[in-house]
N, C-alpha and C positions, 0 to 999 in steps of 0.2 A: 806620447806623441802619436802622430798619425801613422797608418800602416805603411805608407810609402817610405817614410823616414826609417822605420825599423827594417824594412826590406833592404834599403840601400846600405844602412850601417851593417847589417848582418852579412850582406854580400861582400863588403870590404873586409870584414873580419875573416870570413871564409877564405878569401884570396890570400890574406896575410898568413893564415895558419896552415892551410892545406893546398894552396895554389900550385906549389911546385910539385906536389905529388899527384893530384887528381885534376889539374887544369881548371877549366871553366866550371866543372861540377862543384868545385869548392864554393863558388859564389852562390850556387843554388842551395846547397845544404847550409851555408852560412845564413842566407836569408830565411830559410826554414827555422833554423835554431833561434834566430832573433824574434820570430813571430810566435813561438810556442806559448809564451805567457798569455797572449791574447786569445788562445783557444778557449778561454773561459766564456767567450761570447756564445759558444755553441750550447752552453747550459741555460742561456737566457729564457727559452720557452718554458722552463721548469719553474720560473719565479715570476712574481709580480714586477711591475715596472719599478717600484720603489726598491724592491730587493735586488734587482739587477744592478742598481747603482753601486751596491756594496759587494756584490759577487764579482763584478768586473774590477780588475786591479786588486783582487783579494789574495787568496792563497797562492794562485799561480804566479803572483808577483812578489813572493816572499823569499827570504833567504833559505828557509827550510825546503821549499820547492826546488830551489837551485841546487842545494846540497844533495837532495834525494834523486832528482830526475836527471841531472847532468850525467852522472856515471851510468845511469840506466840507459839513457839514449846512446851514450858512448859504447856501451856493451852491445846494444841492439844493432847499431850501425857497423860495429866491427865484425859481427856475425853475418850481417846481410851482404857486406861488401868485402869479403875476405880477399878477393883478387886485387883490390885497390892497394894492398900492402900498407894500410893505415892502421896503426895500433889503437888499442882501446884507449890508451892515455891521450893520444892525439885527437881522437873523436871526442873524448870527454872534455878536452881543453876547448874544442870548438863550441860545444854546447854550453859549457860553463861561461865562456866569454859572451856568447850570444844572449843567453838568459840574463846574465849579470848586467850587460850594457842596456838591455831593454828596461829592466826594473829601475836602474839608476836614471836613465834618460826620462822615464815617465815621472819619476819623483821630482824632476825639475819644473814640472807644470803645476797648475792649480788644482787638478782633479784629486790628487791624493793617492798614495800607493801603499799597499799593505805589506811592508817589508817584514813585519814581525808576526803575521798571521801564522798559525791560529792562536798563538799565545797572547797576542795583544791586538785589539782592533784599531789601534792608533794608525792613522794614515799620514805618511811622510810627504810633505810638499814644500818645495823651496821657492816656488813662484819666480823663477828666473827666466823662463822661456814660455811662449805660448804653445799650445798643443800642436799647432801647425805653423811653422815659421819657414817661409821660402828662402830667407837669407841663410838659413842653416842647410836646408835640404837640397836646393837646386845646384849650388856649386858642387856639393858632395855627389849628387846624381850624375852630373856631367863627367866628373873624374872617374867614377865607377864605370860608366858606359864606355868611355874611351879605353879603360883598362880591359873591359870585357871584349872589345873588338880586337885589341892587340893580340899578338901571337902568344901562345902559352909559353911561360917561362922567360919571355923577353924582358929586357930592362925597362922598355916603355911600359909594359903591363905593370910591373912592380912599382915603377916611379909614379904613374898616374894613380894607382890604388893608394900608395902611401900619401900622395898629395891630398887625396880626398880625406883620409884619416886626419892628417895634420890640420888642414883648413877647417874641418868641422870641429875638431877639438879646440882650436884657437877661438872659433866663434862661441863655443860654449863658455870658454874662459872669459870672453868679452861680456857675455850676458851676466855672468856672476859679478864682474867688476862694475858693470853698468847698474846692476841692482843696488850695489853699495852706494854708488854715486846718487842714484835716484832717492834712496832712503835718506841720505843726508840732506838733499834738497827739500824733500817733503817735510822732514823734521823742522827745517827752517821756516817753511811755509805755514805750518801749523802755529809756530811761535809768532809769526807776523800777524796772524789772524786772531791771536789770543784764544786759540782752541786747545784745550787740554787733551793731548793725545798720547797717553801712556801706552796704549795698545793700538797699533795701526798696521795695515797690510798694504804692500805695494805689489802689483802684478802687471805684466805687459798686456796691452790690448791686442786684438787679433792680428796675426800675420806679420808682426814686426816686434822689434825690441827697442823702439825709439819713443813711442807714446805709451805712458804708463797710467794705470788707474790706481788710486789710493783711497782707502776708507779707514776712518777711525771708529772705534767702538765705545759706546757708553751704555747706560742702563736702558735707554729708550730708543736708541737708533744709531745712526751713523752720519758722519760728515764725509762726503765723497767729493773727489776732484780728479783732474787729469793734468799730467805734467809731461811735456816732451823734452827730450834732452837738447832740442834745438830752441827751446824757449829762451828769450833774452833775460828773463828774470824767473824767480821761483814764486812769483805772486799768484798763487793758484786760487781760482775762484771755486770755493767749496759750496756744495749745496746739501741740504738736509734730507735724509731719508729716514722716516720713522719705521720702527720695527712693527708696530701695529699688532702686538700680541693678542689684543682683544678679539681680532678676527679669527684667531686660531682656536679659541676656547671650544667651539662645538666639535672640533676634530682632534684635539690634542691627545686623546686617549687611544686613537687609532694606530695600528701598527705602521701604516704608511708614514704618518707624521713623525713617529719616533725614529724611523729609519732615515727620513729626510733631514731631521735635525742632526742626526749622527753624521750623515754624509756631508752636510754643509759645514760641519765643525762649528756650528753655532752662528755662522755668518749668514743670516737669512732675514727676510722681512716679508710681511704679508701685504697683499694688495687685493683690491676688489674691482671687478670689471664686469659690467652688465649682469650684476647679481651673482657672479661666480667669484669664489675666493681662491687666490693663488699663493702658493708657497714659492718664494723666489730665493734662490741661492745667489747672493750678491757677488760671490767670488768671480763669477763669469761675466759680470758687468751688464750694461744696458746697450741696446742697439742704438748707437748714435748718441749716447750720453755725453760724449766729449764735445758735442755740437749743440747741446741744449735741446735735443730732440725729445720726443715722447719718452718718458722714463719707463719704458717697458723692458723688463729684464729678459735676457736671452734664455736663462735657465729657469723655467717655471713649471710648477706642477699644479694642475687644477684639482682642488680637493673635493672629495665626495663623501657624503654621509655614510655610505655603505662600505667605506674603506677602499674602494676601487679608484684610488687617486691616479690620475694619468698625467704623464709629461705633456706639456702643451707649449708649442711655439706658435702663439696666436699672432700671425702677421697682421691681422686686422687692427691690432693695437699699435702698430708702427705707422707713424704719419708719413714716412718716406720709404721709397723702395730700397732694396738691398744694394742696388747699384749706387744710389745716392748716398747711402750709409757708407759704402766703401770709399766713394769720392771724398766725403767729409772726413773720413779717417785719414786718408793720405794728406789732405789739406791741413788737418790739425797736427799730424805728426811732424810736419815741416816746421812747426813752431810758431809762436806769436810774440 
């Protein structure tokens, strides 16, 4: 999830765990605890762009990291803030909950989270919520801000903080149930179109949980389509995306391509634009694909012969502005 969401969640956890003992500082240290896993971004300059994709949400997002570093942070803070009369166990609980909720929340998105690093490179992803979802974050943020303003230890402070935790948790439960509903609708849609889809993925589109992208996988490519929970039927218009592995042959032995394949979990396709070859991770969708726009993928890497492949968000490939893309997203999410 985005940094703001982790900060808000961590602040609420901090208040719930230590608010009665250290007041507003509990929110500060809770927010700190919940952002610790993302400290891996500070190592980015030491790696290539392709390597950075797997370094992020790697070991610092694992259960081993949680087990080792939560008590270490707890011990460190108990020594630094002796006057606060917060025990090592209480500090450890704060950091354990902060790191745990971070890695669990991240696993709900499409990016993939390395729960089992360094023993396994498998990335956990449930595809139930987009990496930034204002329907989850904004109500939570409002509740936490009201709690922050309220007097230390007051019932108002506790009630608003708890309300934020309850509302956000209920929304996460809604996204899980919603994915189950969408999965069933998409299964029926593939059947209507006589498309054999023994393996397919459903994932929410940007900034909402109402419009979903789906794609099935076969030996040469994918059938892709979009479904809104407000659509009157599940008669999804699927379109074909070829994998185009032939474009990959000149680069397939390069380290960058091997890393990109691993990161994409095999869900990729190759495209060519103005003589350049792009590796596209289709899990992140297309800019405006729900509206029949230019099928330019949001997550693209321009491949290079020297192995210095670079991430590329080439907006010249998009036929419409980002404002128009957002408007079309809202319009399509309302259903057809």
